[in-house]
C-alpha positions as CSV (number, residue, x, y, z in Angstrom):
1,M,-20.3,-23.4,-2.8
2,R,-20.8,-24.3,-6.3
3,I,-19.4,-21.8,-8.7
4,L,-19.8,-21.6,-12.3
5,G,-17.6,-19.8,-14.2
6,I,-18.2,-18.5,-17.8
7,G,-15.7,-17.0,-19.8
8,N,-14.5,-16.7,-23.0
9,Y,-10.6,-16.8,-21.9
10,N,-10.4,-17.7,-18.4
11,E,-9.4,-14.4,-17.4
12,L,-10.7,-15.2,-14.0
13,G,-8.4,-18.6,-13.3
14,S,-6.9,-17.1,-10.7
15,V,-10.0,-15.8,-8.8
16,Y,-10.9,-19.9,-9.6
17,L,-8.2,-21.4,-8.0
18,R,-8.8,-19.3,-4.7
19,L,-12.3,-20.4,-4.5
20,I,-10.9,-24.0,-4.5
21,S,-8.5,-23.3,-1.8
22,E,-11.0,-22.2,0.7
23,G,-12.8,-25.4,0.0
24,H,-15.2,-24.5,-2.9
25,D,-16.4,-26.8,-6.1
26,V,-16.1,-24.9,-8.9
27,R,-16.5,-25.4,-12.7
28,V,-15.2,-23.2,-15.5
29,H,-16.7,-23.1,-19.3
30,I,-14.0,-21.5,-21.8
31,A,-16.0,-20.6,-24.5
32,E,-12.8,-19.8,-26.7
33,P,-11.1,-22.7,-28.3
34,G,-7.7,-21.7,-28.4
35,S,-8.1,-21.2,-24.3
36,H,-9.2,-24.5,-23.2
37,D,-5.7,-25.4,-22.1
38,V,-5.6,-22.7,-19.7
39,L,-5.0,-23.9,-16.4
40,G,-5.3,-27.4,-17.5
41,G,-4.8,-30.1,-15.3
42,L,-5.5,-27.2,-12.1
43,V,-9.2,-26.2,-12.9
44,T,-12.3,-28.4,-13.8
45,L,-14.0,-28.0,-17.4
46,A,-17.5,-27.8,-18.5
47,P,-18.1,-28.0,-21.9
48,S,-21.5,-26.9,-21.7
49,W,-22.9,-24.1,-19.0
50,E,-26.2,-24.4,-20.0
51,A,-25.8,-28.4,-18.7
52,E,-24.5,-27.0,-15.5
53,L,-27.6,-25.5,-14.3
54,P,-29.3,-28.0,-12.8
55,W,-25.6,-28.5,-10.8
56,I,-26.1,-24.7,-9.6
57,R,-29.9,-24.7,-8.6
58,E,-29.3,-27.3,-6.6
59,A,-27.4,-25.5,-4.0
60,G,-29.7,-22.9,-4.2
61,D,-27.8,-19.4,-2.3
62,D,-25.1,-21.5,-2.1
63,G,-24.7,-22.1,-5.9
64,L,-23.5,-19.1,-7.7
65,I,-22.4,-18.1,-11.2
66,V,-19.7,-15.7,-12.2
67,F,-19.9,-14.0,-15.6
68,E,-16.2,-13.1,-16.4
69,E,-16.2,-10.4,-19.4
70,V,-18.7,-8.2,-21.0
71,G,-20.7,-9.0,-23.7
72,R,-23.1,-11.7,-22.1
73,G,-25.5,-9.0,-19.9
74,E,-28.7,-10.3,-21.2
75,H,-28.3,-14.2,-20.2
76,Q,-27.1,-13.1,-16.9
77,D,-30.6,-10.5,-16.7
78,A,-32.5,-13.8,-17.9
79,L,-30.7,-16.2,-14.9
80,R,-31.5,-13.7,-12.2
81,R,-34.9,-14.0,-13.5
82,D,-35.2,-17.4,-13.1
83,G,-34.1,-16.9,-9.5
84,F,-30.1,-18.1,-9.8
85,R,-27.8,-16.2,-8.0
86,V,-25.2,-14.2,-10.4
87,I,-22.6,-12.4,-10.9
88,G,-20.5,-10.5,-13.4
89,G,-23.1,-7.7,-15.1
90,S,-25.8,-7.4,-16.9
91,A,-27.0,-5.8,-20.6
92,I,-26.8,-1.8,-19.1
93,G,-23.4,-2.9,-17.5
94,D,-23.0,-3.8,-21.1
95,R,-24.1,-0.7,-23.0
96,L,-22.3,1.5,-20.9
97,E,-19.1,0.2,-21.6
98,E,-19.8,-1.3,-25.1
99,D,-21.4,2.2,-26.0
100,R,-19.3,5.4,-25.5
101,A,-21.2,7.4,-26.5
102,F,-24.2,6.2,-24.2
103,G,-21.6,5.9,-21.6
104,Q,-20.3,9.4,-22.0
105,A,-24.5,10.9,-21.8
106,S,-25.4,8.5,-18.7
107,L,-22.6,10.1,-16.9
108,R,-23.9,13.7,-17.9
109,D,-27.2,12.5,-17.4
110,V,-26.2,12.0,-13.2
111,G,-24.5,15.6,-13.3
112,L,-21.2,14.6,-14.6
113,H,-18.8,16.5,-16.9
114,T,-17.4,14.8,-19.7
115,A,-14.7,15.8,-22.0
116,P,-16.4,16.7,-25.5
117,A,-16.3,13.7,-28.2
118,T,-18.0,12.6,-30.9
119,S,-19.3,9.4,-32.5
120,F,-18.6,8.1,-35.8
121,T,-19.7,5.1,-38.0
122,D,-16.6,5.4,-41.0
123,F,-13.6,7.0,-40.7
124,D,-14.2,9.4,-44.1
125,S,-16.4,11.4,-41.8
126,A,-13.7,10.8,-39.0
127,I,-11.1,12.4,-40.8
128,A,-12.7,15.6,-41.9
129,F,-13.9,16.3,-38.9
130,V,-10.8,16.7,-37.0
131,A,-9.3,18.4,-40.8
132,A,-11.7,21.2,-39.6
133,N,-11.5,21.0,-36.4
134,P,-7.5,20.4,-35.5
135,L,-6.8,19.2,-31.6
136,R,-5.3,16.6,-29.8
137,Y,-8.0,13.7,-29.5
138,V,-7.6,10.1,-28.3
139,L,-9.3,7.8,-31.1
140,K,-11.6,4.8,-28.6
141,F,-13.6,2.3,-30.4
142,D,-16.8,0.7,-29.2
143,E,-17.6,-3.0,-28.4
144,S,-14.8,-5.6,-27.0
145,Y,-13.6,-7.6,-29.7
146,L,-10.1,-5.5,-30.7
147,T,-7.7,-5.3,-29.2
148,S,-6.6,-2.3,-26.5
149,D,-3.7,-1.2,-29.1
150,A,-6.0,-0.3,-31.6
151,N,-6.6,2.7,-29.6
152,Y,-4.6,5.7,-30.0
153,V,-4.1,8.3,-27.8
154,G,-3.3,11.7,-29.5
155,M,0.2,13.0,-29.2
156,R,-0.5,16.4,-32.0
157,D,-2.6,19.1,-30.7
158,D,-3.4,19.7,-34.6
159,G,-5.2,16.1,-34.6
160,A,-2.1,14.9,-38.0
161,D,-1.2,11.4,-35.9
162,V,-5.2,10.8,-35.7
163,I,-5.8,11.4,-39.6
164,A,-2.5,9.3,-40.2
165,I,-3.9,6.7,-37.9
166,M,-7.5,6.7,-39.0
167,T,-6.1,6.6,-42.9
168,R,-4.4,3.5,-42.2
169,Y,-7.2,1.6,-40.7
170,R,-9.5,3.1,-43.5
171,Q,-7.4,0.7,-46.2
172,Q,-7.5,-2.0,-43.4
173,W,-10.7,-2.6,-43.2
174,R,-11.4,-1.4,-47.0
175,A,-9.0,-4.5,-47.8
176,E,-11.1,-6.6,-45.5
177,D,-14.1,-6.0,-46.9
178,E,-15.7,-5.1,-43.6
179,E,-18.1,-2.8,-42.2
180,P,-15.8,-0.2,-39.3
181,P,-16.9,-0.3,-35.8
182,R,-18.3,2.2,-34.3
183,F,-15.6,4.8,-32.7
184,I,-15.4,7.9,-30.7
185,L,-12.8,10.7,-31.0
186,M,-12.4,12.5,-27.2
187,H,-10.5,15.9,-26.5
188,H,-7.2,14.6,-24.8
189,V,-7.4,15.7,-21.3
190,Q,-4.2,16.0,-19.0
191,G,-3.9,15.1,-15.9
192,V,-3.5,12.7,-13.4
193,E,-5.5,9.8,-14.4
194,T,-7.6,8.0,-11.7
195,G,-10.0,4.9,-11.7
196,L,-12.9,4.5,-8.5
197,G,-14.5,1.3,-8.4
198,A,-17.0,-1.0,-6.4
199,F,-18.8,-3.9,-6.3
200,F,-23.1,-3.1,-7.1
201,N,-24.9,-5.6,-5.2
202,G,-28.4,-5.0,-7.6
203,R,-29.2,-2.1,-5.1
204,E,-26.3,-0.5,-4.1
205,F,-22.7,-0.1,-3.9
206,V,-20.7,-2.4,-2.1
207,G,-17.7,-0.7,0.2
208,P,-15.3,0.7,0.6
209,I,-14.5,2.2,-2.6
210,N,-10.9,1.2,-4.5
211,L,-8.7,3.4,-6.0
212,D,-6.6,1.9,-8.8
213,W,-3.9,3.8,-11.0
214,E,-3.5,1.4,-13.9
215,H,-0.4,1.4,-16.9
216,K,-1.8,0.8,-19.7
217,R,1.7,0.3,-21.8
218,F,4.3,-2.1,-22.5
219,F,7.4,-0.2,-22.0
220,N,8.5,1.3,-19.2
221,G,7.7,4.8,-19.4
222,D,4.5,4.3,-20.9
223,L,6.3,3.6,-24.1
224,G,4.9,1.1,-26.4
225,E,1.8,-1.1,-27.3
226,L,-1.6,-0.5,-25.4
227,T,-1.4,-3.8,-23.8
228,G,-4.8,-3.1,-21.5
229,E,-3.0,-3.2,-18.6
230,M,0.7,-4.1,-17.5
231,G,0.5,-3.3,-13.4
232,T,-1.7,-1.2,-11.5
233,V,-1.3,0.2,-7.8
234,V,-5.1,0.2,-5.8
235,T,-5.7,0.9,-2.7
236,Y,-9.0,0.9,-0.3
237,R,-8.7,3.5,1.7
238,G,-9.5,7.4,0.7
239,G,-11.5,7.4,-2.1
240,D,-15.0,8.5,-0.5
241,K,-15.0,12.2,-2.0
242,L,-14.1,11.3,-5.0
243,F,-16.7,8.0,-5.5
244,A,-19.9,11.0,-3.8
245,A,-18.2,13.4,-6.6
246,T,-18.7,10.4,-9.4
247,L,-19.6,7.0,-9.5
248,A,-22.1,7.3,-6.4
249,K,-24.6,8.9,-8.7
250,L,-24.5,6.3,-11.4
251,A,-26.3,4.2,-8.3
252,P,-30.1,4.9,-10.0
253,V,-28.8,3.9,-13.6
254,L,-27.3,0.7,-12.2
255,R,-30.7,0.0,-10.1
256,A,-33.4,-0.1,-12.9
257,G,-30.9,-2.1,-14.8
258,G,-30.6,-4.9,-12.1
259,H,-26.4,-4.8,-12.4
260,V,-24.7,-7.2,-10.4
261,G,-21.1,-7.5,-10.5
262,Y,-18.1,-5.3,-9.7
263,V,-18.3,-1.5,-12.0
264,N,-15.6,1.3,-12.2
265,L,-15.2,4.6,-13.5
266,N,-11.8,5.9,-14.7
267,T,-10.8,9.3,-14.8
268,I,-8.4,12.2,-15.3
269,I,-8.0,14.5,-12.4
270,N,-6.5,18.2,-13.3
271,A,-7.3,21.4,-11.7
272,D,-10.6,21.9,-13.9
273,G,-12.2,18.9,-11.7
274,V,-12.5,15.5,-12.6
275,W,-13.3,14.1,-16.1
276,P,-14.8,10.1,-16.8
277,L,-13.1,8.2,-19.4
278,E,-15.1,5.1,-19.4
279,L,-16.9,2.4,-17.6
280,T,-15.9,-1.1,-16.7
281,C,-19.2,-3.1,-15.3
282,R,-17.1,-6.4,-15.4
283,F,-14.3,-8.0,-13.7
284,G,-11.4,-6.7,-14.7
285,Y,-8.1,-8.9,-15.0
286,P,-5.6,-8.2,-14.0
287,G,-7.3,-5.6,-11.7
288,F,-9.3,-7.8,-9.8
289,A,-6.6,-10.0,-8.8
290,I,-4.5,-6.8,-7.4
291,L,-7.2,-5.6,-5.7
292,S,-7.6,-9.2,-4.3
293,A,-4.7,-8.8,-2.7
294,L,-5.5,-6.4,0.1
295,F,-8.8,-8.6,0.6
296,R,-9.4,-9.5,4.7
297,E,-11.7,-11.9,3.8
298,P,-12.2,-15.0,1.7
299,C,-13.2,-14.2,-1.8
300,G,-15.8,-16.5,-2.0
301,A,-18.0,-14.9,0.8
302,I,-17.2,-11.8,-0.7
303,L,-18.8,-12.5,-4.1
304,Q,-21.8,-14.6,-2.1
305,R,-22.9,-11.5,-0.3
306,V,-22.7,-9.3,-3.4
307,A,-24.7,-11.6,-5.7
308,T,-27.4,-12.3,-2.7
309,G,-28.0,-8.5,-2.4
310,R,-26.4,-8.5,1.1
311,A,-25.7,-5.5,3.0
312,G,-21.9,-5.4,4.0
313,E,-18.2,-4.0,3.4
314,V,-15.6,-5.9,1.9
315,A,-13.2,-6.3,4.8
316,T,-9.7,-4.8,3.2
317,H,-6.2,-4.2,4.2
318,D,-4.9,-0.9,5.1
319,G,-2.3,0.6,2.5
320,Y,-1.4,-0.3,-1.5
321,G,-1.3,-3.3,-3.1
322,V,1.3,-3.6,-6.3
323,G,0.8,-6.1,-9.4
324,V,2.9,-6.3,-11.9
325,V,1.8,-8.6,-15.4
326,L,4.9,-11.5,-16.4
327,T,4.8,-12.3,-19.7
328,V,6.4,-14.0,-22.5
329,P,7.0,-13.7,-26.5
330,P,5.3,-12.7,-28.8
331,F,2.4,-11.2,-26.1
332,P,0.7,-8.7,-27.0
333,Y,0.5,-10.5,-30.1
334,H,-0.8,-14.1,-30.7
335,H,0.9,-14.3,-33.9
336,G,4.0,-16.6,-33.3
337,Y,2.9,-18.1,-29.8
338,E,3.5,-21.8,-31.3
339,Q,7.2,-20.7,-32.3
340,L,8.2,-18.4,-29.4
341,G,6.6,-18.8,-26.2
342,K,4.0,-21.5,-26.0
343,Y,4.7,-24.0,-23.0
344,T,7.7,-22.2,-21.7
345,P,8.1,-24.0,-19.0
346,I,7.7,-21.9,-15.6
347,C,9.8,-23.0,-12.4
348,L,8.8,-21.7,-8.6
349,P,10.5,-21.4,-6.0
350,A,10.0,-25.0,-3.8
351,D,10.6,-22.3,-0.5
352,L,7.1,-20.6,-1.8
353,S,5.3,-19.3,1.7
354,A,1.0,-19.2,1.6
355,Q,0.9,-15.8,1.4
356,D,4.0,-16.0,-1.5
357,H,1.6,-18.6,-3.4
358,A,-1.4,-16.3,-3.1
359,D,0.0,-13.4,-4.8
360,L,0.9,-15.7,-7.9
361,H,-2.4,-14.9,-9.6
362,F,-2.0,-17.5,-12.5
363,A,-3.1,-17.1,-16.3
364,E,-2.3,-18.4,-19.5
365,V,-0.6,-21.6,-17.5
366,G,-1.7,-24.9,-17.4
367,L,0.1,-28.4,-16.1
368,V,1.8,-29.7,-19.1
369,D,3.2,-33.2,-20.1
370,L,6.6,-31.2,-22.1
371,T,7.9,-34.2,-22.5
372,A,4.7,-35.3,-25.5
373,L,5.9,-32.7,-27.1
374,P,7.3,-33.7,-30.9
375,S,10.8,-35.3,-30.7
376,G,12.6,-32.6,-32.0
377,S,10.9,-29.4,-32.1
378,A,11.1,-26.5,-29.9
379,A,9.2,-25.9,-26.4
380,G,6.0,-24.1,-27.8
381,R,6.3,-25.7,-31.1
382,G,3.7,-29.3,-31.5
383,H,0.6,-30.1,-29.0
384,A,1.6,-30.8,-25.6
385,P,-1.8,-32.8,-23.7
386,S,-2.4,-31.5,-20.5
387,G,-2.3,-33.2,-16.9
388,G,1.7,-33.5,-16.9
389,G,3.5,-32.5,-13.5
390,Q,5.4,-29.3,-15.6
391,L,3.9,-25.9,-15.1
392,A,4.3,-24.2,-18.0
393,T,2.8,-21.5,-20.4
394,V,-0.4,-22.0,-22.7
395,G,-3.2,-20.2,-24.2
396,Q,-2.9,-18.2,-26.9
397,V,-1.1,-14.9,-26.5
398,G,1.6,-15.2,-23.7
399,Y,0.1,-13.6,-20.4
400,V,1.5,-15.3,-17.6
401,M,0.5,-14.5,-14.4
402,V,0.5,-11.0,-12.3
403,V,2.2,-10.9,-9.0
404,T,1.1,-9.0,-6.2
405,G,2.3,-7.4,-3.4
406,R,0.9,-5.2,-0.6
407,G,2.5,-2.8,2.5
408,A,1.6,0.5,4.0
409,T,3.0,2.3,1.6
410,I,3.5,1.9,-1.8
411,E,7.5,1.6,-1.7
412,E,6.7,-1.2,0.4
413,A,4.1,-2.8,-1.7
414,Q,6.5,-2.3,-4.8
415,R,9.1,-4.0,-2.8
416,A,6.9,-6.9,-2.2
417,A,5.9,-7.7,-5.5
418,Y,8.7,-7.2,-7.6
419,G,10.7,-9.5,-4.7
420,L,8.5,-11.7,-5.9
421,A,8.7,-11.8,-9.5
422,G,12.6,-12.0,-8.9
423,R,12.6,-14.8,-7.9
424,I,10.3,-16.5,-10.3
425,A,12.0,-18.9,-13.6
426,I,11.1,-17.8,-16.9
427,P,12.6,-17.7,-20.0
428,N,12.1,-14.6,-21.7
429,V,9.8,-13.9,-19.4
430,R,9.2,-9.7,-19.8
431,Y,7.4,-7.5,-17.3
432,R,7.5,-3.2,-16.7
433,T,10.3,-2.2,-13.1
434,D,8.2,1.3,-12.7
435,I,4.6,0.4,-11.8
436,G,4.1,2.9,-9.4
437,D,7.1,5.1,-9.8
438,A,5.2,8.1,-11.7
439,L,2.0,7.8,-8.7
440,R,4.6,7.3,-5.8
441,D,7.2,10.2,-7.2
442,R,4.3,13.0,-8.2
443,G,0.9,11.7,-8.6
444,L,-0.2,11.3,-5.1
445,A,1.2,14.4,-4.3
446,E,-1.2,16.1,-7.0
447,L,-4.0,14.7,-6.2
448,R,-3.8,15.3,-2.5
449,R,-2.9,19.7,-3.2
450,L,-6.1,18.7,-5.4
451,G,-8.2,18.2,-2.7
452,W,-9.3,14.8,-4.2
453,I,-7.6,12.1,-1.6
454,E,-6.6,12.2,1.9
């Protein structure tokens, strides 16, 4: 196939490398200039994705366009109307994800019970609301341009900490003379956080359904910043009952909007039921890389089947997959990356097996000529041209790679993932060492007790 990837940061880079290894011709457009070096020397870059459309059209059904992030749904819908095979998202998917109030209303409209949530466009009103209605709240911003750590999960039952963080944000936006973004305050719900997802091919969901348990905070024990995701446990078994009660009901909405791509619903499950938190209507990273560790068929065949609307379940392994995110300083922030982490060398073991290579999902790395760094400078300073022989960190934030492992049990998958991660030499590398522990020790038993998974 001919495959054109379109995104801001090359977040699906590991998927492109897998597609290349399967024999497909892949070109990638990276919109963000600071990420043009991501996978430098490993993938072919396309300065203009529009200029590549004739190349894709010539391939017919063997031409595929992959969109990475949310925000380009209208472009995708237009390309589909023009006859292109496109997978990634849609305009309705963008709105379901980025407009949280709309997403929650859509879930209620199809019969799901949602936690109470109130939308705001200014901090003064939100602060007054919490003062008049003291509870434990979760603050979540709409749209996608803010980093994950801007959201805040309240800890106090009187909402005082949420008022405090909103007061800080109010002053911050005033100082920058900008209008504050839209956001919601949602009642905090206690339980087992569980995600579920599947591809949607424009007409129907494509099974099997996957379950996922994310670890969003930076440090062990769920301490530190909300990074987006530091690791995840996934399985393609046991999610049918939860799917039928939740995500399956959204199929008419996605069908009417012509959505083609992955859809995930994050929930909290407790004795009172299932509480949907948010929708992700696009490929996720590292989520999709971790899910791919359980694929039993080529990735290209899966993407083409979904994009062309053909039926047929994805062939997947039994058991569990565990993924661990490896980073270097100053992740999760970008300030100081040039000085602290950029161009850090990555040394892989010489005896990696084919399976080991498949379980390394590169993110902000590329081939770099480290000898071209300015004389006397420390690693991470200057501008090293790509195309050299050393694998090193590049990009903008220090998100290096995801290491995956799979097994019949969570324990086996953990041993595989951490065993491989421990063999990779990266100066100052950081990663969580507890991915899957809480789920293994408590979460699965609780979900079984509540009757939601087999």
